[in-house]
C-alpha positions in Angstrom: 278.0 97.3 -101.3 275.6 98.6 -98.7 274.3 97.1 -95.5 270.6 96.9 -95.3 268.6 96.2 -92.1 264.8 95.8 -92.0 262.1 94.0 -90.2 260.7 91.2 -92.4 257.6 89.3 -91.2 258.4 90.4 -87.6 262.0 89.4 -87.7 265.0 91.8 -87.8 267.3 91.0 -90.7 270.5 92.6 -91.9 272.8 91.8 -94.9 275.4 93.3 -97.2 274.0 93.7 -100.7 275.0 95.3 -103.9 273.4 98.7 -104.3 271.5 97.5 -107.4 269.9 94.5 -105.6 266.1 94.6 -106.0 264.0 94.0 -102.9 262.4 90.9 -104.5 265.9 89.5 -105.0 266.9 90.3 -101.4 263.7 88.6 -100.1 264.1 85.5 -102.3 267.8 85.0 -102.4 269.1 86.4 -99.1 266.2 85.6 -96.9 265.1 82.4 -98.8 261.4 83.5 -98.7 260.3 82.2 -102.0 256.6 82.9 -101.8 257.2 86.3 -103.4 257.5 85.5 -107.1 259.2 87.2 -110.1 256.9 87.0 -113.0 257.8 89.5 -115.6 260.8 91.7 -114.7 258.9 94.7 -115.9 256.6 95.5 -113.0 253.5 94.5 -115.0 252.3 91.3 -113.4 252.1 91.9 -109.7 253.5 88.5 -108.7 256.1 90.2 -106.5 253.7 92.4 -104.4 254.8 92.7 -100.7 253.9 95.3 -98.1 256.5 97.9 -97.1 255.6 100.0 -94.1 252.0 98.8 -94.6 251.6 99.7 -98.3 251.5 97.2 -101.2 254.4 97.7 -103.5 255.9 95.7 -106.4 259.1 94.5 -104.9 260.7 94.3 -108.4 260.5 98.1 -108.6 262.2 98.9 -105.3 265.9 98.5 -104.4 266.7 96.7 -101.1 268.6 99.7 -100.0 265.4 101.8 -100.4 263.7 99.4 -97.9 266.4 99.9 -95.3 264.8 100.6 -91.9 261.4 99.6 -93.2 258.9 96.9 -92.1 258.3 94.4 -94.8 255.5 91.8 -94.9 255.6 88.9 -97.5 253.0 86.2 -98.1 254.9 84.1 -95.5 254.2 86.7 -92.9 250.4 86.9 -93.2 249.4 83.7 -91.3 249.3 84.1 -87.5 249.9 81.2 -85.1 249.4 78.7 -87.8 246.1 80.2 -88.9 245.7 81.5 -92.4 244.9 85.2 -92.9 241.2 85.7 -93.8 242.3 86.6 -97.4 244.4 83.4 -97.6 241.5 81.4 -96.2 239.0 83.0 -98.7 241.3 82.1 -101.6 241.3 78.5 -100.4 237.6 78.3 -99.8 236.6 80.0 -103.1 239.1 78.4 -105.4 240.9 81.7 -106.0 243.9 80.0 -107.5 244.8 77.7 -110.3 248.5 77.3 -110.9 249.2 79.5 -107.9 252.0 81.5 -109.4 250.2 84.9 -109.2 248.4 84.0 -105.9 250.9 85.5 -103.4 250.8 88.8 -105.2 247.0 88.7 -105.6 246.6 88.0 -101.9 249.1 90.8 -100.8 247.3 93.2 -103.2 243.9 92.1 -101.8 245.0 92.6 -98.2 246.1 96.1 -99.0 242.9 96.8 -101.0 240.7 95.7 -98.1 242.6 97.8 -95.6 242.5 100.9 -97.8 238.7 100.6 -98.4 237.8 99.6 -94.8 236.6 96.2 -96.1 233.9 97.9 -98.1 234.4 96.5 -101.6 232.2 95.7 -104.5 233.0 93.7 -107.6 233.8 96.8 -109.8 236.2 98.2 -107.2 238.0 94.8 -106.8 238.3 94.4 -110.6 239.7 98.0 -111.0 242.1 97.5 -108.1 243.5 94.3 -109.6 244.5 96.0 -112.8 248.2 95.7 -111.8 248.0 92.0 -111.2 248.0 89.4 -114.0 246.6 85.9 -113.8 247.1 83.8 -116.9 245.0 80.8 -115.8 241.8 81.8 -114.1 239.8 84.5 -115.8 239.7 86.3 -112.4 236.1 85.2 -111.4 237.2 83.2 -108.4 239.9 85.6 -107.4 237.3 88.4 -107.3 234.9 86.1 -105.4 237.7 85.3 -102.9 238.5 88.9 -102.3 234.8 89.8 -101.9 234.3 87.0 -99.4 237.4 88.0 -97.4 236.3 91.7 -97.4 232.8 90.7 -96.3 234.2 88.5 -93.5 236.6 91.2 -92.3 233.9 93.9 -92.4 231.6 91.8 -90.2 234.3 90.9 -87.7 
């Protein structure tokens, strides 16, 4: 057992966990933040993407003890003062979801993508960057459209 402490969505948290506890398990089971999904258990689908110290990671590939002392942002931490993050808003406005299972990971990946590319994205870049995220329902068209709309909005802000 180890004690882990981290800042999650702006809140300091601490808990005793088994050393083999995955970050996604810690987030879902210890913190009860269930927006981060477990989709494949093999790091292929991207449903579990969160930000650790500002970078998108698949939380099923990181141990909770590895995130000790870090700042973690989950899908629940994107909205501010009841207002959706521009990427969340764009997914809503452009129908970038269907069943919604992959949506939190897609949105977290999109936020990271937009930040890394200074909100200068084209369709080819978005599609290439989404390679690690799987959606089984949509065909990606509206997801790409949503990310492009959010990128354009952020770039013009």
